[in-house]
Structures are given as C-alpha cells and as structure tokens.
N, C-alpha and C positions, 0 to 999 in steps of 0.2 A: 473394685478399683477406686482409687482416690481421684477426685475431680479437681480440675483447675477452675478458678473463678471465672475465666472467660468461656468456659463450656466447650473447650476443644476436644476433650476426651468424652467419648459417647459410649460407655459400656452398656447402656440400655437402649441402643438404637432401635432394636426391633419393637420396643414397647412405646417409642416416642409417638405421641398423637400428632395429628396435623396441626401446623401452626397457623392455619387460616383463622382470621379473626371471626369471632362469633358475634351474634347480635348482642348489644349491650344489656338487653333485658333477659339474658340467660338466667334461668332459675337459680337464685342464690348468689349470683355474681355481684349484684349491687350491695348486698349485705357485706360480703367480703371486702369489696372496694371501700365501703364506708369504714369498716374496721381498720383497714390499713391506713387510711387517711387520718383517723383519730389517733391511732398508735403513733404516727409521725408527729402529730400535734403535741401529744403528751411527752414523748421521749426527746424529740428534737427541739420543740419550741416551749417545753415546760408548761403547757396549758393543763389546768385541772380536768380530770376525767368527768367529774360531775357536770361541769359547764358544757362540755362537748355533748353530753348525753341528755341535756335539758330538752324537754319536749317542745318548748316554745322558742328558746333562744340558742339551742345547741347547734352542732355541726349540721350544715344544710343537707349533706349526704345522709346523715342519720335521720333527720326530720322527714326526709322524703320517703322513708320506709314505712311499711305497715307494722303493726305491733308485734307480730310473730318474728319478723326479721329484726326488729329493734331488740327483742329479747335475745336473739341469736348473737347480735353484735355485742351486747353487754356481756354475754357469757364468754365469747371469744376474747374480748379485751381484758376482762378480769382474769381469765386464765393465762393469757399471754403475759400480762404484767406481773402476775404472781410468780411465774416460772421463767421469766425472761433470761436471767443468767444461764439457766440450764438449756433453754432453747438456743441461745447464742452458742453455747458450747457444743450442742448437737450439730448445728449447722457448720460450725468451724471444723468439727471433726471429719466432715465430708469434703473439705477443701484442703488443697495443699498450699494455698496462698489466700490471703484475705480478699474479700470482695473489693472491687475497684473503688478508688476515691470517688466520692460523690454518688455512690450507689445506695444511698440510704433508702430510697423508695423500693429498690430491690430487696434490701434487708427486711423491710416491713412486710412485703408480700411473702417472703420465706418464713418469717416469724409467725405470721397469722396462719399459714398453712401448717407449719410444724406444730403449733399449739393444738390444732384440731386433730392431727394424727396421733400426737403423743398423749394428750390429756382429755380430749373431748370425745363424746360418743357420736362422731361424724364418720361416715364411711371414708376410708382412705382414698378411694378412687375419686370421690366427690371433691375432697380437699385438694387433691393433686390437679384435677381437671380445672377447677375454678381458679387456682393459683396460676396455672399456665395461661388461662384466659386473661387474667389480670395483667400478666407480663406482656402478652400480645397486644393488649389495648393501650399500653403506655409506651409512647415512643422511646422513653428513657430505658425501658426494660425489655423491649421486643427482642433484641439480639440475645437476651439471656433466657428466653422461654425454654429452650432445651435444657439448660442448666437447672432451672426451676423444676422441670419435670423429673430430671434425673435425681436430684437431691431428695425431693419429697417421696419419690417412689422407693428409693433405697431406705429412706427413713421408715416408711411403712413396713418394708420387708424385715428390717433389722430392729424393729421397735423395742423388743424386750432387751436386747443387748445394749442399745443406746440408752434406754431408761436406766439400766444398771450402771452404766458408765457415768452418766451425768448426775446420778443420785449423789455423787460425792461433791458436787458443786453446790455451794450455799445459794439458796434462791433469793437472797437479798444482794444488792450491789456491794461491791468490795469496800467502797468508802464507808458505808454504814456498818458493815460487819466489823471493820477495824475499830469504829467508835464503840460498838457494843462490847467488843473484846476488852477494850481498855476499861470500860465501866464495870463489866460483870464477869469477865473471864471467858476463855475460849469455848468451853463446853456450854455455858449459859447462852453465849452469843449464837452458837449454832442451833441450840434448842429454840431460841426465840425466832430465829430465821425460819426454821421448819414449821413453827406454829402458825405462821401467817398463811400457810397453805390450807389450813383447816377452815371450814366455813364459819363465819361469825354467828354467834348465838343471837337469838331474839330475846332480849330481856325487857321486862315491864316493871315500871315503878307504879305501885298500886296505892290508891288513896287509903285503903284500909283492908283488913282481912286477907293477908297474903296467902294463908293456908287455904282459905276458901277459894280464892281465885286459882291457886295452883291445882286444886282438885278439879275445878270446873274446866280449866283450859288444858288439862293433861300436862302440867308442868311441874317444876320443883321450886321450893322456896330457897332463895339464896342467902348466904351469910349477911348480905346487905339489907335483907328484908324485902327484896324484890322477888319477881317470879321469872324463871327461865322456861321458855316453851320448848317442847319437842318440835321436830320438823312437821310442817303442815302445808297443805295446799291452799291457795287463795291469798288474797291481800290482807294486810293489817286491818283496814276498815271493816272487813267482814267478820273479825273476831269478836266474840261476845264481850260486851263492856265498852267497846270503842265509842259507839254513838252516845252513850250516857256519860262518857267522860270518867269512867271508873279507873282508868290507868293511862299511861303513855309509854312509848318505847324509849328506853334509856339503858345504855350498857351498864352493867353492874358497877364497873369502875367509875363511870361518870356520875353515878348516884352517890358516891362516897363523900365528896367534899361538902355538900350541903348538910349531910348527916353529922358532920363533925361539930356543928354548933349546938346540937341538942335542942332543948326547948327554947324557942324564941318569943314566947308569949310576952306581949307588951314592949317588944324591942323594935327600935327603928333600924331597919335592915336594908342593905343595898346589895344588889347583884349588878356588878359594874361592867361586865361584858356578857349581857344577859341572853341575847337571842341564841337559839330558838325558844328557850323558855323552860326546859325541863328542870333545871336547877331553881329557877324562879318559882315554879310550882311547888317544889319541895320546901322552899323557905316559907312560902305562904302557909302550907299545911303544917309547918312547925310552929306557926303562930305569929310570925313576923309581920310587921307593917312594912311591906316591901316596895322599894323604889327600884325599878329595872332600867338600867342605863345601857344604851348601845349607840355606837357612832352612826349606824345605818338606820334610817327611817324605814326602809324596805324590810330590813330584818326585824325591826320592832313590830311592823304590821303582821309578820308571820308569828311573832311571839304573842301578840294580842289575840290572834286567831286561835292559837293553841290554848291559851288560857280560857278563851270563851268556850271552847269545847269541853274543857275541864270544869267549867263553872267557877273559875277563880278570878280574882282581880288584883291588879298591882298598879301603882303609879308608873308610867313609862316616860322616859326622857331620852330624846335623841341629842347626844352631845359627845364631844371629844373628851375622853376621861382625863387627858393630861391637863386640861384647862377647866375641868368641872369643879365648881365651888358651891356646895349646897348651903342653904341658909342655916342649917343645923347639922352638926356632925352625927355620925351613926354609932349605934351600939354594936352592930355586927355588919361585917362586909365580906362578901364573897367575890374574889377576883380570880375567875377562871380565865387565865390570860391567853391571848393569841399565841400560837406556837407552831412548830413544824408538823404536828400531828403524827409523828412517827410511831406513836403507840396504837394507831388505828388502821394499820395496813391490812388487817383481815377484811375490813370494810372498804378501805380506800387504797388499793394496791398501787395506785399511781403516785402516792406521796413520795416514795423514795426515788422516783424518776423525775419529779418536778421540783424537788428540793435538793440542796447540797450543803456542804459544810458552811459556806458563806451565809446561807439562809438561817442556819441554826445560830450562828454568831449574831446576826442582825436581830433575830427575834429575841434572843436572850437579852440583848441590850434594851430592846423595847420593853420586855417584861420587867426589867429592873426599874426603868423609868416609871412604868405604870404602878408598880408595887410601892415605890417610894412616895409617889403622889397619893395613892390610895391610903397609905398609913396616916397621912395628914388629915384625912376625912374621918378618922376614928376618934371617938371619945376616950378619955382616960378610963382604963378598965375594960374598954371594948375589945372585941375579938375579930381578927381578920383571918380568913382561910385563903391561902394562895394555892392555886392548882393549875395544872395543864395536862394535856394528853401526849406529851413527848416522852420518849424513852431515854433521852439524852440528859444526863445530869447537868450539862452546861445550861440547860433551860429550866432546871428545877433546883436541885440541891445547891448548886453553885450560886445561883441568884440569891437565894435566901441567906446563904452563908455570908455573902458580901454585905447585904443590907444589915444583918445582925451585927457584923463586925464593927460598924461605925455608927450605929443608931442605938444609943443608950436607953432611949425611951421605949424600946420594943424588946420583948422576950419571946422565946419559943415556948409553946405549951406542948409538952410531949404527949403523944397519943399512946395509950396503953394497949399492948397486944392482947391483954386479957379481956378488953372490951370488944374485941372483934374475933370471936371464935370462928374458925374456918378460914380466916385471913391473917392469922398470926405472922405468917412468913412475909407478909407485905409491910410489916412495921419495921422500920430501920432502927439501928441502935440509938439514933438521936430522937426517936419517937416521931418520925415522919412516915407518911404513906408512900410506898413505891410498889405499885402493882406491875407485874410482868405478864405478857400474854400466855406464858406457860403455867400460870397459877390457876387455881379454882377447877380442880378435877370434878367431873360430873359422872353420874351413873350412866350405864350403857343406854344409848338412845337419846341422850341429851348432850349437846355440844359442850365441850370443856373450854376453859380459857376465858379471858376478859381483856379489855383494852389495857395498854400500858398507860399508867397515870401516876402523877406525883401530886402530893398535897401536904401542906404544913400549916399548923395552927400558930398564929402569932397574937400577942396581946400587948396593947399599949399600957404601960405602967405609969406614965406621967404625961 
C-alpha cells in the first residue's frame, strides 16, 4: 500500500513498535542523530563535510562520539551523499504526496535510515528502530514516527525491487548531470556519475623507484609514475616508507600538472596556490628552486610540515596572489587554481551538494583573474601550467581560451599524447589534459579511475 506523507495509512500496524521515547543514550542513536544533523548542514546550509567531520573543530555532535561511532557516521554520510538522488527516489516512491513543507529534518532521518538499509551492512531492524527513535525524540518529527517506521520497514522488505527501480536514477544531482551532458554527451555523463560510487584509489607519488615501491607495497605502477595500492587495513602512517618520507598520498590526476614541466634544474619556480604541498614537493624533486605561495598561513604551516616529513625545502610566502609582485619573475609557474572540485566526488561526495552553477561561474571568474596576473610574473620564454580539479569546461578550457584570445604574448604548448602512454585518451585535440573519473582501468583487485582534472601548458613568447 502507498503511504501518505502524514502517515494516516498504516498497512504495517501490527509491526509498529511502541512510540514511547527511549533514553537518549540508546546504543547507536547518537551516531545516527549526528549523521542526520551533519547531512542537514551539508545539503541545506551548504557546509563542507570535511569541516563538519574535523576532530577538533567539527560538528559538536560528531566530536562527542567515540572513534568507532565516528567511523560509522563517516560511512553513513559518505554513502548517503553518494546515493542521495536514488535514496530520494526510493522514499518518494513510497509516498503518494511529498513530505510536508518544512519537514527537512524528517527527510534527513529517512535518508540516513534508507542509506543503511539499501547500501550498508547494517541490520534493517536496527536502522528502522533507531530512525523511529530519532523521530520520537524530535518534537518536529514525533507525529511522523509511524510513517518513518512504515517506510523503512517496507524499504527493507522490498529492497531488491527498490534497488532495481532506482538504479535508473543518476546518482549525481540533475543540475550537474545536465552540465556533464553538455560537455561530454549523455553516455559519458552517466558513466561519470556512476563512477563516483566506486571507492577512491590510494595513489602515492614516490621520490624514486616506483617499481620497487609497487612491489614492496603490493601495488601497481601508474602511467604517471606513481604507485596505486590495493585495499589494505590500517592507516596511511602505518605503511612502509611513510616515516622516512619516501612518498606522499596524491591522486594520479593531481600529480600530472607538475610533471608537465619536465626538468626544472636551475629554474626559478613558483607554486602559486601551493598548500597542502604535494605539487610543491614534485617541483622540488624536478630540480626547481621553489617559492610556495598560499593566501593562508595556516595552510602553509601544513605545507611546511608535509615538506619536513619528506626532507624537502621551499621558500614559503603567505600572500594574496592577485597582488603578489616578486622581486624577480619566474622561469616556471604552476597555478593549480581554486575551483569547484567537481572532479573529486569519489573522495568528497558533498561537493555537488555544497556547490551550484553560480559557484562554478564565480570560481571561473576568479581563475581567470588569477591566471592573467600569474602570467605577468613569468619571464619571457617561461612556462606556466594552469590546472584544477573541476570536470566543468567553464573552469578549464573556457578560461584558457579567453586568455589566449586576447593575450598575444602567450601561446599554448600542446601536450603530446605519445608522451603519456596509458593516458592518451586524456589528451584533447588542442593538446591539453582532461582526465575523467572513468579513465585509467586497473587490474582486478586494484581500484580503477582517477580524479577529474584539467591542465594546459602556456608559454610567454615576449
């Protein structure tokens, strides 16, 4: 039987548990309550998930939990955000009218419960019981406790059928699917959308001997020269080579821009949006005398800490790039510009819920200002690599095209597909890099894919 949003139909009456309020410390309840609060902060208030899950400054409900419950909250939230359009469709399919206006708190309770039932290894009865408890303890939702119970119980019983039906729903928001379609076509857009459901790989950039490290760590060497690990238990600091600074974690796509310079020996080099420092480390290892610039001193402290672990040194400057004027211009500049980060949704599934079309337009305008100023810091004959981790051409290809169209002193340096075996498909007809999450297939047991990234090489000719 289809249910009304006010809960008046009660086809599961004989299974409805007591609506008496339970103690607030019921096992697992506080973790689910924290997950619902953080989901509301991300989806309704557009707050980044990383900030909410920060162990020192994050959401108070999250910080009050023990580590095992924190891990559960992270799993629930990442799963919910990755599948949210499908979860919404599943819930809507059990209602003959939408949830009442102002019932966002109820929606989040249902979404958290549905994610556990449909996608996580949580007993259905536990997910249902705790969701009903959440509803009972919230004055806004108490009158809907029976509705919560009925929807989630039915979801558990009809799980396979529901999963089959909602599998036709793209797991990315409609506004972003439309942008991907415009850029890459319908089939590619849907493939990219599905790819965000796959777990992100753990890629390492190694100082040297990638073959040796791949063998030692049970990984594979990537076309970028990095190493991709198989799944493993434990934290990154426990992996061999961490303490001695032999490598650092960096997605394969993120390692590409710095590699486009080649040998930087003897060259004055700038990393203009440098933190947290992975690309800075690459530029140092390529031989550059590196100046690392970032607007945030706090972020630079993290960069210096990362470089210390790696045994590397760079000059660091906290400054606003738009007004930065060095005493001497640079031979090489890396501008990995601030962007919408839509290429990183495997790692950051909140991005598409905290950003919108207006953010992409605003960030593209900022990137263009930064790029135009960065080019003035380049010596004649010098090279600049412009990059970001957005999938939207508005933030990549279109920015570079506008700058080249009215800047005679700058030319594009085409990237040769033959120089990147294994990533030939990522080189565009103009000779720019455009990686998509659907690229880079791996052997069985190793996660495929990489972040969506754009990069172009520019040279000052006068």
